[in-house]
Each structure stands twice: as structure tokens, then as C-alpha cells.
ZAMARGU-4260 file (C-alpha; in steps of 0.2 Angstrom, whole numbers, plus 5000, padded with zeros to 4 digits):
<rodrens>
0) 5102/5173/4190 | 5089/5187/4186 | 5093/5207/4191 | 5080/5208/4206 | 5088/5187/4212
5) 5107/5196/4211 | 5100/5209/4221 | 5091/5197/4236 | 5110/5187/4234 | 5119/5201/4240
10) 5106/5209/4249 | 5107/5197/4261 | 5129/5193/4260 | 5139/5200/4272 | 5147/5211/4266
15) 5132/5221/4260 | 5127/5221/4279 | 5144/5228/4287 | 5140/5242/4274 | 5122/5240/4278
20) 5128/5246/4298 | 5142/5256/4291 | 5155/5242/4296 | 5149/5241/4311 | 5148/5222/4312
25) 5138/5210/4326 | 5153/5208/4334 | 5164/5228/4334 | 5144/5233/4342 | 5147/5219/4356
30) 5166/5222/4360 | 5162/5238/4359 | 5147/5236/4371 | 5159/5228/4385 | 5174/5238/4383
35) 5162/5252/4389 | 5157/5240/4404 | 5173/5239/4408 | 5178/5258/4405 | 5167/5264/4417
40) 5172/5249/4430 | 5187/5257/4430 | 5181/5276/4430 | 5175/5268/4446 | 5190/5262/4456
45) 5200/5277/4450 | 5185/5286/4458 | 5187/5274/4474 | 5204/5277/4476 | 5207/5292/4474
50) 5193/5294/4489 | 5202/5281/4498 | 5220/5290/4493 | 5226/5299/4508 | 5213/5290/4523
55) 5228/5281/4532 | 5236/5285/4548 | 5249/5276/4543 | 5258/5260/4533 | 5266/5261/4518
60) 5263/5277/4507 | 5259/5281/4490 | 5278/5286/4489 | 5284/5269/4490 | 5280/5264/4471
65) 5294/5261/4460 | 5289/5274/4446 | 5304/5272/4432 | 5301/5252/4434 | 5281/5252/4429
70) 5287/5266/4415 | 5293/5249/4409 | 5279/5240/4410 | 5269/5253/4401 | 5281/5256/4388
75) 5282/5235/4385 | 5264/5235/4384 | 5263/5251/4374 | 5273/5243/4358 | 5260/5229/4360
80) 5247/5240/4355 | 5258/5241/4338 | 5261/5226/4336 | 5244/5219/4339 | 5236/5234/4326
85) 5249/5226/4314 | 5243/5209/4317 | 5228/5213/4314 | 5231/5223/4298 | 5241/5210/4290
90) 5228/5196/4295 | 5212/5209/4282 | 5227/5210/4268 | 5226/5192/4271 | 5248/5189/4277
95) 5245/5175/4290 | 5262/5173/4292 | 5263/5194/4294 | 5248/5191/4311 | 5256/5178/4317
100) 5273/5185/4318 | 5261/5196/4327 | 5254/5188/4339 | 5269/5180/4344 | 5280/5198/4346
105) 5264/5204/4355 | 5262/5187/4371 | 5281/5189/4373 | 5280/5207/4379 | 5265/5204/4387
110) 5276/5189/4397 | 5288/5205/4398 | 5275/5216/4407 | 5270/5202/4418 | 5286/5200/4424
115) 5290/5217/4425 | 5273/5219/4438 | 5280/5204/4448 | 5293/5213/4452 | 5286/5228/4459
120) 5272/5217/4466 | 5285/5205/4475 | 5295/5222/4481 | 5280/5230/4487 | 5276/5216/4496
125) 5293/5210/4506 | 5300/5225/4506 | 5287/5238/4508 | 5276/5227/4518 | 5261/5231/4509
130) 5248/5218/4508 | 5228/5224/4502 | 5223/5220/4519 | 5237/5231/4526 | 5227/5251/4524
135) 5215/5259/4513 | 5228/5262/4500 | 5233/5244/4499 | 5217/5236/4497 | 5213/5252/4484
140) 5229/5250/4476 | 5227/5230/4472 | 5209/5230/4469 | 5214/5245/4456 | 5230/5234/4446
145) 5225/5219/4450 | 5208/5224/4439 | 5218/5227/4425 | 5229/5213/4430 | 5213/5199/4425
150) 5213/5209/4409 | 5229/5210/4402 | 5228/5190/4409 | 5212/5186/4397 | 5221/5197/4384
155) 5235/5184/4386 | 5222/5169/4380 | 5217/5178/4367 | 5230/5179/4360 | 5237/5162/4366
160) 5221/5156/4358 | 5225/5168/4342 | 5242/5155/4339 | 5233/5139/4342 | 5223/5142/4327
165) 5238/5149/4316 | 5251/5133/4322 | 5235/5121/4316 | 5234/5127/4299 | 5216/5134/4300
170) 5221/5156/4300 | 5213/5164/4288 | 5205/5180/4280 | 5191/5175/4287 | 5197/5175/4305
175) 5202/5193/4303 | 5185/5200/4311 | 5190/5189/4328 | 5208/5194/4325 | 5202/5216/4325
180) 5190/5213/4339 | 5205/5205/4348 | 5215/5221/4343 | 5200/5234/4352 | 5203/5224/4367
185) 5223/5224/4368 | 5221/5243/4364 | 5210/5247/4377 | 5218/5241/4393 | 5235/5249/4385
190) 5224/5262/4388 | 5218/5261/4403 | 5238/5255/4409 | 5242/5273/4403 | 5230/5278/4415
195) 5232/5268/4427 | 5253/5276/4430 | 5247/5294/4425 | 5232/5295/4437 | 5242/5282/4454
200) 5262/5284/4449 | 5262/5299/4442 | 5249/5311/4447 | 5245/5308/4469 | 5261/5300/4472
</rodrens>
């Protein structure tokens, strides 16, 4: 291969494209754009929650929220951010087994979050009578946290897909960009979780 042909082959390689874009592959750009749009949606929902807060004539108020229980849920998600980051890092280094363990741990922690959230909502509905149709607080609360819960469930699907790839024996370093995108998404979801906890359970309660 002459020098010109070698340069051409290098220019067409994925590594060259990634370097030319400063490491921003199309997958990263797409995920970043998606997360920015979702951040705008969450910001809108938070503003709506704050706007409706205190406008009810009666019914349950934010005082019925269980701060301790929600704190446990948030901590579970924060720990899962650590495990998913280790999983992404290990896969990039070719450590497929360690990555699989990290993904499984992340999924288990997320199931724990879902259980705690289910207990919180069950008490709010059955004991405190806070439903989505009860008052403005109930409507804005369940809309805001329901939207977040939907994102958590979507993340669970991503983790299950990665586990399926791992258990089929197809997991390798080529899966690293996808795992990294999942980690980005998961960090975003957990950042939203902390924000909602601070706004709803701490600052405005």
C-alpha cells in the first residue's frame, strides 16, 4: 500500500472520524441532543409544579410526603450511577465479565428504587388519599414523578438488553459506545431524581 492509500484508509477509519470530531461520535451527539430536550421537558414540569403549589383549597398537601423513604430511593439510584459507570469503563477496557456484573448490580439497585417508590405511592394513595385527580398538588406531583418513573423504566429496558447481549456471549468491546450512551442516560435520570427530591421533598415541602 503506498503512502496516499494509507492516508486514505486512515481517514476512513472510525478512530480518525472520532478524533476529527473531538471524540463526539454520532451516537454521542444524538444522545446529548436527546438529553437536552428531556431536560427542557423536566424543567417545564418543575415550573408547572411550582406554579400550582399552594393553589389548592383542600386535600393532601406536600406535608404528607415521606422524606426518609424518598431519600432511600434517591440513594439507590445514586449508587446505581456508580455501578453503571464502572460497567461502561470496564467494557471499554475489554473486561466483559466485570461489565456484566456492573449492569446486573445496576438493575438490582433500580428494582430496589422501584419497590421503594411503589411503597411511597401506595401510602400516598391508600393512606393519605393523594391521587392524580384529587387536587392540583396530586396532579402535578404524579405527572412530574410519573414522567421520571417512565425514564427509569426505559433505563431498565436498556439494562435488560445489555444483559441479554452479555448472556448470549455477544458482549465485547465493540458494544462499548452503546454502554457509554446508556451510562450517560442513567446519569441524567439520576440527576433529575436528585433535583426532584430537593425541589419537591426538601425545599417546597
